[in-house]
C-alpha positions in Angstrom: 13.5 4.7 -7.9 13.8 1.9 -10.4 14.8 -1.5 -9.2 17.4 -3.3 -11.3 16.6 -6.6 -13.2 19.2 -8.4 -11.1 17.3 -7.3 -7.8 13.8 -8.6 -9.0 15.4 -11.9 -10.2 17.4 -12.0 -7.0 14.0 -11.5 -4.6 12.1 -14.3 -7.0 15.0 -16.6 -6.8 14.8 -16.3 -3.0 10.8 -17.0 -2.8 11.1 -19.8 -5.8 14.4 -21.1 -5.3 13.5 -24.0 -7.7 12.1 -22.0 -10.3 13.2 -21.1 -14.1 13.1 -17.4 -14.0 12.8 -14.9 -16.9 12.8 -11.3 -16.6 12.4 -9.1 -19.4 12.9 -5.3 -19.2 9.5 -3.9 -21.2 10.5 -0.3 -21.4 14.3 -0.2 -20.6 13.4 2.1 -17.7 13.8 -0.5 -14.9 10.0 0.0 -13.8 8.3 -2.0 -16.0 8.9 -5.9 -16.2 7.7 -9.2 -17.6 8.9 -11.9 -15.4 8.4 -15.8 -16.4 8.4 -18.1 -13.7 8.4 -21.8 -13.6 8.0 -23.5 -10.6 7.1 -26.6 -8.8 5.2 -24.4 -5.9 2.6 -23.6 -8.7 1.6 -27.6 -9.2 -2.2 -27.9 -9.1 -2.8 -24.0 -8.0 -5.2 -21.7 -10.3 -3.3 -19.1 -12.0 -4.7 -16.2 -9.8 -3.3 -18.1 -6.4 0.1 -18.4 -8.3 0.1 -14.7 -9.4 -0.9 -14.0 -5.5 2.1 -16.0 -4.6 4.7 -13.9 -6.4 2.7 -10.7 -5.3 3.4 -11.7 -1.7 7.0 -12.6 -2.2 7.1 -8.4 -3.8 4.9 -6.9 -1.8 7.2 -4.3 -0.4 8.4 -3.0 -3.8 5.4 -3.1 -5.9 3.9 0.1 -6.7 7.1 1.5 -5.5 10.2 0.7 -7.0 8.7 -1.8 -9.0 6.0 0.2 -11.1 4.4 -3.0 -13.3 5.0 -6.1 -13.4 3.3 -8.9 -16.1 3.5 -12.3 -14.9 3.5 -15.4 -16.8 3.7 -18.3 -14.5 3.2 -22.2 -14.6 4.1 -25.3 -13.1 6.7 -27.5 -14.7 5.4 -29.4 -17.7 5.4 -33.4 -17.1 
């Protein structure tokens, strides 16, 4: 069963409450998304660690309701 974009965003906001989050449905099917997440939690962390934090927040749905997720993560500039 696909995951609505609003559910994905809600899960990410719970894990990264300070974040600027943009969700894009890549295929129009609710299974393939791109998420851009800019959060203070990512300051000083390498990109792989940033992605691990996102994957941990979504662990129970990755590979199930959420088939594919392209990530773009960053700490705020400045």
